[in-house]
N, C-alpha and C positions, 0 to 999 in steps of 0.2 A: 661408776667413775669416782676415782679418789678425789676427795676434797682437800684443798690446801689448808695449811695451818691457819687458824683464825688470826686476824690482825690484832695486835695489841698496841694501841697508841694512847697517849695521855688523856685526851679529851673524849675519846670515842670508843671506849673499851667494850661497850655493849652493842656495837654496830651489827645489825642483822638484817636480812639473811646474808649468807656468804655465796659469792659467785666466783667463777674462775676469772672473769673479766668484767669490769665496768667500762662502758663507753659513754663519754660525756659529749653530747652533740648529735642530733639526729638529722644532719644533712646527708648528702649523698655519700660522703666519705665515711661517716659514722655507720651508715647502713651497709656499705660495702664491707667494712671491717667486721661488723656484726654477722653478716652472712657467711663470710669465710670462716670465722671462728666457730660459729654454731654448726656449720657443716663439718668442722673438725671435732665435733662432739664436746665443745667447751660450753659451760653454762655462762650465758651472757646477759647482762642487764644494760639496757640503753636508756639513758636519761636525757630528755629534751626539755629545755626550759619553756618553749612556746607551746601553744595548744595544737600544733600540727607539725608533722615531719617535713623535711625538705630543705630548710634553711634558704639559701640563695637559689635553690633549684625548684622552688614552688611555682606553680601556675595559678593565676587568680583571675576571677572575673573582675577586672580592674574598673570597668564601667558598668554598673548594675543594670542599666537599661538594655544592655546588649549581651547576648550569649556568645562571648568570645573569651577564651582562656589564654591570657598572655603570660609568658615567662617574664615575670616582673623584674627580676634582678639579673639572672644569668642569661646567656644567649646561645649561640650555636655550640654544637659539640664537636670538638676537634680531637682532643686527646684521649677520650674514653677508649681504652683498648678493647678490641674484639675478644681478647682472651678473658677479660672480666665478664663480659656478657655470656660467653660460652661456659666458663667455669661455674657461674652461678645459675645458669639456666634461665636467663632473663628473656622475657618476651618483649624485646625492645629493639626498635629499628631506627636508623638514621637515614635520611634521604639526601642524595647528592644534589648539588646545584650545578646548573649547566654553565653558569658564568662565574668566574672568580671575582672579577671586579669591573666597574665602569667608573671613569673619572671625567665628568664634564669640565670643559674649560672654554675660555673665550680669548681669542687672539686676533688682533686686527679687526675687531668689531664683529667677528664671525664666531658662532658657537659650534663646538664639535665635542668629541669625547674619545677617551682612550679605553677601548674594550679589550679585556683579557678573558678569553674563553677558558673553560676548565681544561680542555685539550687544545693545544695550539692549532689554529686553523687560518684560512685565508682572510677571514674577517679581522682576526687579531693582527695578522701581518699587515693588512692594509691600514688598520687603525694606528699602528706604530709609525708607519711611513707617512701618513697624513699629519701626524703630530711633529715628526722630526725631519722629514724630507729626505731620509736616507734609511738604509737597512741596519745601521750600526746598533741602534738601541734594541731592535728586535733580536738580532743575533746575540747581543750581550745578555738580554733577558733570558733567552732560551738556555744559554750556557750556564748562567748563574743559577737559575732554578733547577736545572738538571743536576748540577753539583749538589745543591741543597737536598734534592729528592734522594740522591744516592746516600747522603749523610743520614737523612731521616730513616731510610729503610734499614740502615745498619745500626743506628743508635736506638730506635724505638724499642726493640725487644729487651734492651738492657734496663729499661725503666721498671720492669717487673722482676728484676733479679737483684741480688745483693750488690751493693755499690762496689765499683772498681776504683782503683786509684787513677789519677789523670793519665799517667804514663801507660798503665795497662789498657785502659779504655782506648786511648789514642792508637796503641799498637793493634788492638783487636779490630778497630774500625778500618784502619789501613788507608786513610785519606789525609795524609799529612798536610797538604796544601789547604784543603777545605777546613780542616781542624784549626790551622793557623789563623785564617781570617774570620772564622766563626767564634773562636774561643780566646784568642790571644791579642787580636787587634780590634779597636773600636769599630763597630759596624758602620758608623757614619763614614769613616775613612774608606772602608771597603766599598761601600755603595758609590761614593763620589768617584772612586777610582774606576769602577766598572761601568758607570753610566754618565752620560754627558748632560742629558736634559733635566732641568730642574723638576719638572712634573714627574718624569719617570723615576727619578731618585726618590721623590716624596712617596709615591705609591709603594715603592719597595720598603721604605722606612717605617711605614705605619704599623706593621706587625711588631716592630721593636719598641713601640710606644704605648699601645693601648693598655691602659691600666697602670702605667709606670711613668712617674713624673721625673724625667731626666732628659738630657740632651742625647742625641744619637751618637755623640762622641764619648759617652760613658759606657763602660762594659756592662752595666746593668741593662742597657738596651740590647746588648748581645744576648743576654739570658732570656729576656722577654721574646726576642725574635726567635730564638731556638725553641722555646716552649710552644710558640704559636705555629711552628712549621714542622715539627717532628711527629705530630699526632698520628697514631696508628700506622706509622711507617710511610704514609703518603702525604701527610700534611693537609689533606683536603678538609675544608670546613663543611660540615653537614648539618642538616636540620633535624631535630628530634621529632619523629612522627608522634603526633598527639601532644606535643609540648613537653617541657621538662617534667611535668607532673607524672607522665607515663613512666619515666625512669624511677621516680620516687615510689610510686605505687608498686612497681615490680620488685624493687629492693625490699620494700616492707613485706610483700607477700613471701618472698624467699626467706627473709629473716624470721618471720613468725612461724613459717612452716617448719623451720629447723629449731624452734623452741626459744627464740630470743624473747626476753621479757622487756616490754617497752613501757616506759613511764613518761607520759607527757606532763606539761606544767610542773616540771621537776628541775628547777634551776639549782645548780650546785653552788652553795655558799661557803662551804668549808671542806678542806681536803687535807688529810694528813697521811704520812707514810711511816712505816716502821720496817723492821728487818724482814718481816714475813709478808708484807703486802700494803694495801692502801685502804683507807676508809673515807667516806664522804658523807656530808649532811646536806639536805636540800632546804630550800627556803621554807618548806612546809614542816621542817623538823624531822623528816624521815632520814634514817641512817642506814647505810649499806656498806659492805666490806667485800673486798675481792683480793685475789693474788696480784692482779695487774690492772692498770687503768689506762685506757686510750683516750686522749683528749682530742676530739675532732673539732676543735675551735682554734682561735688564735693563740699563739705562744704567749702573747702579752697577758692574756686572761689567765692562762695557767700559772704564769709567774706571779700574778696578783693573788691567786688562791694560795700559792705556796709561800707568799710573803717574801719573795726574792725580787731582785731588780728586774724590771721589764726590759726586754730587748728593744732597742730603737730601730726605726725603719722609715722608709719613705712614706709619704702620704698617698692616699688614693687620689686620682687625678682625672676622673671622667664623670660627666653628667649624663645620665641615661634618660631618654625621653621615649615614652611609649604612646602610640597613637592608634586609633581606629579610624580608618578612612572610608568614605562612601565609594571611592575608587582611587586608583593611583593617578598622580598628576602627570601631565605632559611635560617633557623637557624641551628647552629652547634648541637643543642640538638636533631634535627630530627623531631620536632613537625611540623605539617602542618602549613604553614604560615597563612592560613585563620582562623586557630584556635588561634594561638599566638597573632595575631594582631587585633582580633575582639573585645577584651576587652581592658583593659589598660595594656600595656607592660611596666613592671618595669625594669629599667637597673641601676645597681650599686646603689641600694636603700636598702641595709641592714642598720640596726640601726647605726652601727659604721661608715659606709660610709656617711650616712646623717649627723651625728654629726661632722665628720671630715671636710666635705665640708662646713658646717656652720662656724666652727672655722676659716677655711682658708679664707672664704669670709669676715668674720668679721674683718680680718686683711688686707683687700684690696688685696687679692690674689685670682686669678681665681682658683677654686678648681681643684686640680690635677686630681681627678676622679669625674666627674660630675654626680650627680644623674639625671636620665632621666625618663620621662614618655612619652609613644607614643600610638597613636591609629589610626585606619584606618576607617574614616567615611564611605567610599564607600563599605565596607563589609556589612554594615547594610542597606545602602541606595544608590543605583546606580543612583538615579534621579539627582544628582548634576553633573553627567557626561553626555555628549552627547551620543546618541545611538552608534555612531561610536567608541568613546573612550571606552565605556562600552563593546562593542563587542570585542575589541582588548585586553581587560584585564587590562586596566589602573586602577591604584588605587591612592587615595590620602593618604598621611601620615603626621601626625602632631606630632611633638616632642617638649616637654617642658624640658628645663634645669632648675633644681631647684637651689636655693641658688646662684643666679646670681643677686645681688642687684644693684640698679641704681648707687651706688657710684663706682662700678667697671668700669663703662663706662664713668664717668665724664671727665677724662683727655683726652681720645682719643676714642670717641664713635664708629666711623666706624671700626677702627682697632681692638678694643676690641670685637665688635660684630662679626667680622670675626674670631678672635681667639677662642671665646666661641663656635661659630658654628662648627669650625673645631674640637675642643675638644669633643663636643657633638657627632658629627658624628663618630669620632674615638672610642668613648666609645660604641656606638651602634654597630660598626663594629666588636668589640671584640667577639660578639656573633653570627655574621652572617657568612655564608659560603662565601659570596661575598660582596664586599664593596657596601654600599648603593649608593655611587656616580655613580656606573656603571649602576644603574637602573633609574636614574633621566631622565625624558623626555628631549630631546634636543630641544632648541629653535632656531629659524631661525637666530638670531643675534649671534649665537655661544655660548650663555650662556646655563645653565641648569635650569630646572624648580624647583628652590628652593629659598625661601626668609626667612629672619629672622627678628624678631621684638624684640628689647630689651626694658627694662623698659623706657629708654629715648625716644624710638620711640613711645611707648604708650602715654607718656606725650605729645609729639609733635603732634601726629595724633589725639588723643582722649581727650586731656586735663586731663589725669589721673595724679594726683600729684605724681611725682617721679615714675610713672608707676604702682602705687598701684591699682590693679583691684578692690579692695574693697573701694577705695577712702580714707579711713582712717581705724584705728584699728577697728577690729570687736568687737562687744559687745554681751554679753549674751542676749537672747530674753526675758528679764524681767526687771522690775525696782526694785531698791533696797528698796525704801521706799514708803509709801503711799503718793500720791500727795494731799497736804492739800488745803482746801478752793477752791475746784473746783468740779463742778457738771459734767464737761465734761470728757469723756473717753480720755485716753492718748494712742495715736497710734504710738509714736516714730518718728513722722514726725515734731512735733512742734519745734519751735525755741523760742528765747527770745522775738521775735516780733509776735504779734497775727495775723499778716497778711502774714507771711512768713512760708513756710513749706518745709522740705527736702523730695524730692521724688526720690532720687537716691540711689546708693549703700551705701552712707555714712549715710543714715538714720538708726535708730535702727531697726534691722531685715532686713536690705537692702542688705546684702552680697549675692553674687552669682547672676547668670542670672536667676532671679526668677519672676520679676514683682511685688513682694510683696511690695516693697517700693512705687511703683506707686499706687497700690491699697490702701495702708494704708494712704498715703497722701490725696488721694481723700476722704476717709472716715473721716479723720480729718477735712477737709473743710466742708463736709456735716454735721458733728456733730455740727458745729457752726451755721447752718442755722435755 
């Protein structure tokens, strides 16, 4: 294999050894990129600052007394394309959920809930009728999500291809009305037009808000909604069998089998580029050079390394609570817990509650009524528990508190995390027969098996700017104008430097735990060869 011309830059002229590509960041995107490039016979060096790979996709034994591996930061897998799994030969499976969502509510002193099954059935039909007293919302729901499913099936394949312009992609998809309300009009207006019931509106809106601190009348919410619902062409949320660590282990296996050199505890502190390539230096003083560099971290950190202005972006806006329970709680509505918790459990997420929480948080006030989403990984996949815990009926439970932006935690991070956690648990308890605290597994040190991660914790632990899980504001998966004077395809990974590429969530089409950014960055490099 021909080696590129050595890099010559002012401060790092003796950087050795030389690689075709250096990848900074050993999360799932960095590993996907490394695997594709190494399979294409490129020499690849992957540098990871922590002492393990995976980044946000690691699984950990969060509570040392219990053999239960929780996906501490990331959650379900929606966007990971089957094509990536097949291309790389990964032994990785995701498991379907029988229920999309369940939303408990109280009206007239009576407790009930809105059940949405994965496939429309009589139970879902009856549930809508019990809530609204008519068939209107059920018909509107089926029509709306049928249109979205059609869009997803046509749009998803383009995520692993060079970017199209908006006009070309719109023409290729061929759904002008769906395109109009998904791309050009605020999703809040669309949902209010399609649905009448406040709770039904809210359940639809949550996919537009998770991880994004905006009103549903902001087009940023449209982008979030789109990314959550186009995954793999069907938008179904699935559970990673064995937890997220299974994906990381498989990606590492493939990368190393194809010759990728991996260096852990190798935080990059200096980066310089020249006409022939790029050179880096790590905190330990090691120097490396390559023709190209893929940055599988936040664009803000790449800008800092380059000494240029950092791009501004929205804050992260979710508190994640991980729990290990001795069993699932009973709900006041009477629904079986293994049905209610097997999909996404929505708590206090009507349209009016979501918007009220957003307004309060915008004024630096912890929302009085926190919108919550919860799910139970172990109902779909018991393999993350030891045989003993599984036989005793233990379950994991993950709760997200929405509209909890980083700025709420700035003044007193630990105390605010505690307050938000307490308010979240209290909100959940409003719909339970027994308080969730009574079901937390006890630990030998006297504590309970519960942990919470705020946006500031995500910034500290994972270098996510202000806890933004998307790294920066999401963008629509197309380019606005034709790229002039270029014969090369545009993948959304390119930067203003021809040797630097974005390979993380901050790349165009990078949002979500998908691996798409890693794939596209690798393709952008290969297009230059």
